[in-house]
N, C-alpha and C positions, 0 to 999 in steps of 0.2 A: 366530553374531553377531546374528543379527536377535531371536532371542527375548529375548536379554539387553533389547537395544534396546527392544523393544515394551513391556518392563516398565516402563522408567525415562526414556522419551523426554521431552524438556522440553516437548513441547507438549501432554502429557497433564495434567490439574490432578490433584494429589494425591488427593482424593478425586473420582472420575468422577461426573459427572451422569446420573442414570438418565434413560433415553429414555421419553418420557410424550407421545403423540399427535403426534410429529415425523415417523414413517416410515410408509411403506407404500406402496400402490399397487395398482391391478387392472390387468388385461390384461397389458401388458409393462412394469408398474411396477417399483416399488422391490423391495428385497432380502428385507424382513422379513415385513412386515403382508399381510394378504389385503385388508384395508378401505382405500380411499383417505380422506384427511384431507387437503381441498384447500381454501386459503384462497379460492382464485377460482373462477369459474363454467366449469364444461365445457360447451362450446359444443356438439359432437358426441359424445353418450354412448357411440355404436357405435365410436368410434375407439379405438386403444391409448392408454394414458396413460404418460406419462413423468414421475416424482416428481422435483421440482426443489427443493433447498435454498438460498434466496437471502435477501438483506436489502437489496438495492438500493432507495434510494428511487424511490418512485412507480412500483415493478415490477409491481404489479397491473395498470396501464395497458399496459404493454410485454406482459405476458401474455396480456391479452385481445386485443392485436393480433395476437400470434402465432396464438394458438388460431381466431380468426376467418379468420385467413388459410391455415390448415392443416387439411384435412378428413383427412388420414391420420394425424395425431397429436395429441393434446393434452397440454398441461402441467398437472399437478396439483403447485401451489406451496404450499410451507410457509416460514415464516419461523422457521428454529430457534435464532435466535439469532444476534448478530453476532460476528464475529472469533472470539476464543477460546471463547467460549459454544458456538458451533456445532462448532468443533473439537473440543472434548470431548466432544461428541455423536457427532461422526464416528468419534472415536479409540474410545469405547466400543463402536459398531455393528462397527469393525474387529476389535475384540478377541472379540465375541461371535459374529461371523462373520454377522450379520443386522441389519436395521434401518438401512441406509444408503439414501440416495435413490440415483436413477439418476443424476443431475447434482447438481453442489453447487459452489457459490460459494466460491473459496478466493483470498486474497491471493497473489500470485506467489511472494512470499517464503517461502511456507510449503509449496510444492509439494512440494520433495524431502523435507520432514518427511514427507509420504506416500507418496512414491514408493518410498522405501526399506523401506516397510512393504507393498509389492506391492499398495495400495489404490487406485491409478488405473491407468486404461487409456491405452495408448500410443495416440494417435488417427491416427498416421499411416497405418494400418491402414483407416480409416474415410475418408481423403481429405483429412486435415489440411492435407497439403502444398500441395493444390490450392486453398487460400483464403489461403496465406501472404501472397501480394503485397496482399492486402486489409487488412493490418495494419501497424501501425508496427514500424519494425525493431527498437528495444530492447525494445517490449513483447513482440514473438514471440520474442525471444532469452530473455527471462524466463521463458517458458511453455514452454521448450524445455531439452533436455539431451542433447547430442550430436546424433544423428540422431533422438531421440525427441521426439514432441511430446506434452506432458500437460495442456495445458488450452488454451483459446481466448481471447486476450484480450478484456477489453471496456472497461475505463477505466485511465487511467494518471495519474500525479501527478508530470509535470514542474514543476520547481520554479523560484519566482521570489522576488519581493520586493514585498510589500503594505504600503504605508506611508501615514501621516497626513501629507498635504500642508500641512495647517493647522500641525501643530506643526513641520515642517520650516521652513515660512516664518517662524514665529514666531522661531525661534532661527537665522534666517539660514542653513539648512543646504542645501547642493545635494545631488541624489541620489546616493549613492554607485556606484560604477560595481565597483570594487575593495574587498576587504577592508581594505585599508590604509585606502583612504578611509571605510569604513565606521565604522573605530576612531577615526579624525579626527572624524567626525560625533557618534559616541557622546560624545566628550570636549566639543566644543562644545554639545551639547545639554545636558549635565551643569552646564557652565560659564554656561549661560543662565538658568539658576535655574529651569528646567522642571520640574514634577513628574514627567514621563516618564523613563523610560530609554528607550534605543534599542530593548531588546528582550528578549527571554528566551532562557535557555539550559537547557531542562529536563533534568535527567539522566536522566529516563523518555522521552526522546525517541525512543529505539530506533531505528526505521528513519530518521527525521529526522538523528539524530546520524551515523549510518551514511553517508547521504547526504552529509553534510558531509565527511566522510572521503573519501569516493570523488572528490569534486571535487578534492582535492589528490593524486589519484592512488593511494589506497590501494585495495588488494584483499585482502580481509581472508580469503577462502575460494576454495580449488581444489578443484572437486567434480564428478564427473561419474556421472549414474546408471548407467553403462555399466560402471563400478568402484566399486561402492557401498560396499566396504568401506575405501577409502583416502579419505583429506582432507589438502588442506595448508591449514593455520592459520596467518595474517600478521597478526591483528590490530594487533600493534604494529610495522608497517612505518612506513616515514620520513613517508608521506602523513598516514597517522593522528596521528602524533606532532606534526606539524607545526600540524594544526588544533587538536588538544586544546590545545597549548601556547598558541596564539591566544587561544583562549576561555578558557583558564584565566587569563591576562592580564586580559582584559575583567573577569573575576568578581572578580578581586583588587581591582581599581581601582575596583570599585562601578559599572560602566556598564553592566552587564546583569544582570537579575534571574535567579534560579535556580528559578523556581517550578514546579512539577511541572504538565506538559501536560495538559490536558483535565478539568481538576477545575472545580469550580463557580467557585473562585476566580479561576483562570486565564482561564477564558473571560469572566467579568466584565472582567478587567483587558485583554484582547483589544480591548473595544470602549469602554472608558470613559476611555480615554487615558493609562492607566498605561505602556502600550508604544507607542512611535512606528512600530515596524515589526513586522511578522507576516511571518517566513519561512516561505513556504508552498507547498503544492502548488497544482497548477490547481484541486484540489477546494476548497481554501481559501476562495476567496470565497462559495460556495455554504454554507460552515460559518458564515463569520462573520455572512452575512445572516440566519441562522437562530438568532443569539444575541440576548438581551434585554438592557436595562441599556446600550445603545448611547448614545454621546456625541451629541445631536442638532446639534452644530457640527461633526461630523467630516467632513473632506473625505479621502475614500480614493482612492489611486491605486496602479497596479502597474508595476512596473519588473522589468528582468531581475535574476536573483540576482547579487550581487557575486561578481567572479572574482578570483583569486590572480593571474592574467596577463589584462590586457584583450584583449591581441594574441590569446592563444590560449584561447579560452573554453571550459570543460569544463562539459558539461549534466548534470545528474543528476536522479534520481526518488525521490519520496517516496510509497509506497504504489502500487496498481494492483492490481485483481482479474480474476479469470478464471473461466471456467467448465470444470469437468473431469468427467469420466465415471468412476463408481466403478467396481471391479470386482465389485461386488454387482448391478450393472445386469442385468437378465434379457435385455434385448435392446439388447446395445451398439451396434449401427449405428443403431438408432432413437435412443437417447440422445445418440449423436453429432450426427446430424441436428439435435437440440435445442441442443446445446452450441454448434453452429457457426451456427444459424440465428437464434435468438433476437433477438442483437445485430446480427446479420450481414446486415443489410439496413437502407436508409436511415431508413424509417419508423420500427422499433423502436429505432434507434440516436439519431435526433433525439427521441423521447421520453425517452430518457434523459438527452439533453442538456436540452431545455428543461423537463422536469418535475423531474430527479433532480439536474441540475446536475453530470452526469457529464461528464469530459472524454475524448473518445472516442478508442479505439486503431483502430476501423475507419476505414480510409483515405478510402473515399467521403464520409463525413461529415467527417473529421479534415482531409481537403485541399479541402473543398468552399469556395467564394466566400462562402456564407452564414455557415459557422462563423467565418471570419477576421474578416469584417466585422460579426459581431454586436456590438452595442453594449450596455453594461451601465451601467442607472441607478444601480447603487449607487456606480459609480466614475464619475459624472458624464458617461455617455456613451461611457467610452473602450472602445476595441475591445482588450479586453485579450489576446484570443487572438492577435490580429495583433501586437502590442506586445510580447507576453513569451511566453506558453505555447506558441505552434507553434513557434517557435525552439527553445524548449527541448525539446520532445518530439523534433523532428527531430535533436537533436543527442544524444540519449540513446541510447547502444549497448547497454545492458543490463548486468545485474549477475550474479553467481554467490552463491547463499545457502548455508548449511549445512544439513545434515539434521537439525539441532537447533536452528534458527533462534532459537526462543522462548527456549530455555536461555540461548543466546548472548546475546541481548538483555538477559534478566535479569542476567546477570553484568555486561555493561557497565552496566547501570544503577547496579548496586552500586558499581563501581569509579568511576564518574562522581561518585556521591553521596561519596563519599569524599574524591576531589578538592575538590569544592566546601568542603566542611567542613574543609579544610586537613589532612587526616590524612596525603595523599601529593601529589606533583606529578604532571603529565599523564604524563612517561615511566614514572614508576613504576605508575600506575594501568592504563596499557596494557600493561605487562610483565606484570603480576599477571594482567589478563584473558588474555593468551596463556598465561600457566602453568596457570590454571583451566581454560581451553577443552581445552588438550591433554592433561590429566589427566582431563577428562570423556570425550573421545574414546576414549582408550584404555582406559577402564573401561568404556566401551560395545562395544568389540571393534574399534574402527576402527585403522589404521594411519595415523599420523600422517606425512606425508611430509616 
């Protein structure tokens, strides 16, 4: 099964990107090259180096903090690209058997895509369970599979609702707490003559869309790396259909946009008053503040994500990244020390929060009064962590992703696009998604449960 899977895994681009200047290491460094190529300064040239690929914002300051605090190991950091760009390079190194870093930043949703390829180290051998209590429960669950721990959480994306208070006030809209109220607010906004719609439903939302499904109880995949040849696929369950029928209704009534997310046009609309609401992860505020073309009259506030049942709230997560140790690491114990240690201290994690707008998974910072009470000028001094995102993080229980998650997301995007174009209804879109994923899994050698 694995040989066939390696050739066609959804995470690998059709044409692999060649590795150039992205790998290497000296001492106890990375898997391929003999020469290190570090973005950062090495403080102690006599210490062994651990190569790291990461794209975190302001990461250079975090690396410098670690290197200054550790005499026995130094980080040699390279930004090998963000998200899929990095994953493609990593996939190429797996295929060739060399060129991977010792430690790699991976989003939690793609971990199983690499564990099935025997590319990541189970960190329990190196004391991962000893630090489990230092991390948010849901984030740790996302980095684990059964008894194995394949990565150390860094940041998460508990979800909330960022909204334009000024647009709500102008239309006489109260902040919605349920999806029923959200729909009513969308209709009232449209009837008010506002140029804005309540928000956007991006067909390419990928993990965003999956999080909305999960809030209604959808469990799309059953997968355990202990039984890597078996998978349960339930993407057309009742929860997913309930959510998609809801959004399809909003689309058909012209209450929401269907713009592709994270395009230049979408970014402009986030901040120019085209959308009254941005359903966002906890990293969303940092993302908003980095955009240009903002409406200078905007009044931004944050509130909890609307619920299906206000009396029984369900918290969900969009995004979140980790540090994993690759099987090509020459000194896996030393690499594990880096993976566990770089953000596993208050100084490093606070740098990530203050300089990179990360939402921490590291409990000593996540649970600190300073983080809860942090005031955000962008939100008029609102304590958005205390008001919104801390409760969302505490309530998130984790999710299970497939070993071909990128392929699943691509297929989801295709079906959602067909739906908003009026080619099929919500139920048919999800049934077609189910059929396509079952076929793909079977072709890759999985047994579909």
